[in-house]
C-alpha positions in Angstrom: 155.0 106.1 126.0 156.0 102.8 124.7 154.6 102.1 121.2 152.8 98.9 120.5 152.1 96.5 117.7 149.9 93.5 117.3 150.5 90.4 115.1 147.6 88.4 113.9 149.1 85.2 112.4 149.8 81.5 112.7 152.3 80.2 115.1 155.6 78.4 114.1 156.7 75.9 116.8 160.2 76.0 115.3 160.3 79.7 116.1 161.5 81.0 112.7 158.4 82.3 111.2 154.9 83.3 112.1 153.9 84.9 115.5 157.2 83.8 117.0 159.2 85.6 114.3 156.8 88.6 114.5 157.2 89.2 118.2 161.1 88.8 118.1 161.1 91.4 115.1 158.8 93.9 116.7 160.7 93.9 120.1 164.0 94.1 118.2 162.6 97.2 116.4 161.6 98.9 119.7 157.9 98.3 120.1 156.0 96.3 122.6 154.7 93.2 120.7 151.3 91.5 121.2 149.9 88.5 119.4 146.7 86.9 118.2 147.2 83.3 117.0 144.9 82.2 114.1 146.4 78.9 113.3 148.6 76.5 115.3 151.1 74.8 113.0 153.5 72.0 113.2 156.5 73.1 111.1 160.1 73.3 111.0 162.9 74.2 108.6 161.9 71.4 106.3 158.4 72.5 105.7 154.9 72.7 107.2 153.5 69.4 108.5 150.1 70.2 109.9 147.8 73.2 110.3 145.2 73.6 113.1 143.1 76.7 112.8 141.7 78.0 116.1 138.0 78.4 116.7 135.9 81.5 116.0 135.2 82.0 119.5 139.0 81.8 120.3 140.2 84.4 117.8 137.4 86.8 118.6 138.2 86.6 122.3 141.9 87.1 121.7 141.3 90.2 119.5 138.8 91.7 122.0 141.2 91.2 124.9 144.0 93.0 123.2 142.0 96.0 121.9 140.1 96.4 125.2 143.3 96.9 127.1 146.5 97.8 125.1 145.3 99.4 121.8 148.0 98.6 119.2 149.7 101.4 117.3 150.0 99.1 114.3 148.7 95.7 113.2 150.4 93.1 111.1 148.4 90.3 109.6 150.1 87.1 108.4 148.4 83.8 107.8 144.7 84.4 108.9 143.5 80.8 108.6 140.0 79.8 107.3 137.4 82.0 105.6 135.4 82.3 108.7 138.4 83.5 110.7 139.3 86.1 107.9 135.8 87.5 108.1 136.1 87.7 112.0 139.6 89.4 111.9 138.3 92.0 109.3 135.1 92.7 111.3 136.8 93.2 114.5 139.5 95.4 113.0 136.8 97.6 111.5 134.9 97.6 114.8 138.0 98.9 116.6 139.0 101.2 113.8 142.5 99.7 113.9 145.3 101.8 112.3 148.5 101.1 110.4 147.5 97.7 109.2 150.2 95.8 107.3 148.9 92.7 105.4 151.5 90.0 104.4 149.5 88.1 101.8 150.9 84.7 103.0 150.0 82.0 100.6 153.2 79.9 100.3 155.8 79.2 102.9 159.5 79.9 102.0 159.8 76.0 101.7 157.1 76.0 99.1 154.2 74.7 101.2 150.8 75.9 100.4 149.3 77.7 103.5 145.8 78.9 102.3 143.3 77.4 100.0 141.6 79.2 97.1 138.5 80.3 99.0 140.6 81.7 101.9 142.7 83.5 99.4 139.7 85.2 97.9 138.3 86.1 101.3 141.6 87.7 102.1 141.4 89.8 98.9 137.7 90.8 99.8 138.0 91.5 103.5 141.6 92.1 104.5 143.4 93.7 101.6 141.2 96.8 101.5 141.9 97.4 105.2 145.7 97.6 104.6 147.9 100.7 104.7 150.3 98.4 102.8 150.4 94.9 101.3 153.8 93.0 101.2 153.7 90.4 98.7 156.7 88.6 97.3 157.1 87.9 93.6 155.4 84.5 93.6 152.5 85.8 95.6 152.2 88.8 93.3 152.1 86.4 90.4 149.2 84.6 91.9 147.3 87.9 92.7 147.8 89.4 89.3 147.7 86.4 87.1 151.0 87.5 85.4 154.6 86.4 85.2 157.0 88.7 87.0 160.6 88.6 85.8 161.8 92.3 85.3 161.8 95.6 87.1 159.2 96.9 84.7 156.9 93.9 85.4 157.4 94.4 89.1 156.2 98.0 88.7 153.3 97.0 86.6 152.2 94.4 89.1 152.6 96.8 91.9 150.5 99.5 90.2 147.9 96.8 89.4 147.5 95.7 93.0 147.6 99.2 94.5 144.8 100.2 92.0 142.7 97.0 92.7 142.9 97.2 96.5 143.4 100.9 97.2 146.6 100.5 99.2 150.3 100.9 99.0 152.4 98.0 97.9 155.8 96.7 98.8 156.7 94.1 96.2 159.6 92.1 97.7 162.3 91.2 95.2 163.9 88.4 97.2 162.9 85.9 94.6 164.5 87.9 91.8 167.5 86.1 90.1 170.0 89.1 89.9 169.4 91.3 92.9 167.3 91.6 96.1 165.8 95.0 95.4 162.2 95.8 96.8 159.7 98.1 95.2 157.5 100.4 97.2 154.6 101.7 95.2 152.7 104.5 97.1 150.4 107.2 95.8 151.2 106.4 92.1 154.9 106.5 92.7 157.5 103.7 92.4 160.4 103.9 94.8 163.0 101.2 94.4 164.8 100.2 97.7 168.1 98.6 96.9 169.3 95.4 98.8 172.3 93.2 98.7 171.8 89.5 98.0 173.1 87.8 101.0 175.2 84.6 100.9 173.3 82.9 103.8 170.7 80.6 102.2 168.7 80.4 105.3 165.6 82.5 104.9 162.9 80.9 106.8 160.5 83.6 107.9 161.9 86.6 105.9 158.3 87.6 104.8 157.1 87.5 108.4 160.1 89.4 109.5 160.0 92.1 106.9 156.2 92.9 107.4 156.6 93.1 111.2 159.5 95.3 111.0 157.4 97.6 108.7 154.6 97.4 111.3 157.0 98.4 113.9 158.1 101.5 112.1 154.6 102.6 111.5 153.8 102.1 115.1 156.7 104.4 115.8 155.1 107.0 113.6 157.7 106.8 110.8 156.3 107.4 107.3 155.9 104.3 105.1 159.0 104.8 103.0 161.2 105.3 106.2 159.5 102.2 107.8 160.3 100.1 104.7 163.9 101.2 104.5 164.4 100.6 108.1 162.8 97.2 107.8 164.9 96.3 104.9 168.1 97.2 106.8 167.1 95.2 109.9 166.2 92.1 107.8 169.6 92.3 105.8 171.4 92.4 109.1 169.4 89.4 110.4 170.1 87.4 107.4 173.7 88.5 107.3 174.4 87.3 110.8 174.7 83.8 109.2 172.6 81.8 111.5 172.5 78.2 110.4 170.1 75.9 112.2 168.0 73.0 111.2 168.2 70.5 108.3 166.3 72.7 105.8 165.7 76.3 105.1 166.8 77.8 108.5 165.7 80.9 110.3 167.2 84.4 110.6 168.9 85.8 113.6 166.2 88.1 114.7 168.0 89.4 117.7 171.1 90.5 115.7 170.9 93.7 117.7 171.9 91.9 120.9 174.8 89.9 119.4 178.0 90.2 121.4 181.6 88.8 121.3 182.2 86.5 124.3 185.4 87.4 126.2 188.3 85.2 125.4 
């Protein structure tokens, strides 16, 4: 039977991040994708212009509709919206005993826009992080969460260990913001596993966090173990960046459907 994955996240009308990127990624990685939209955004490659959180009734109805019919094999949570919406998401996921939850602690967009306020960030830590099988912060997000500067491999390991201990979950600390490489750190069951990555020439990285976490969720939905899911997600994202898509006037999106690229006949 076809495996399924659900994304609970904000939309991106420009298609490069959020729910749109999640759906493309999940489908490209072989699972049937479903979505619950928490926030409507007006954004493009230049940044986020406006945020419009949905109502409590709307998000509750969306989640209930999905779980009542096609129970997801994995759930990815991106930008969850307001403190009220975060509480509802957590309550409904507990109610349905959702499995393989991947939480991307979205706090900043790749263009530098702030996406959640301090109260919402605290509610995410209280309600959503403990539900996660894995958290996938990047270095700036991990610095916010730990209150410490992260510049070296040792500091990445210390931060991942701290976050894993605090929230009782595995951590994938993404190294894309490192200065010398693009290596990610998986910290699971007290063990650090480095996943090497090539720093790509393409500067267009809009939606990389959404893409990576969604690809991990797809792997977990397919019953791969966490390390395998992370390695497969890393390889997919590197291909999507390496395809060299160049759209928009700012930080452009990835080529999510890189697996479908073909050469036109001459």
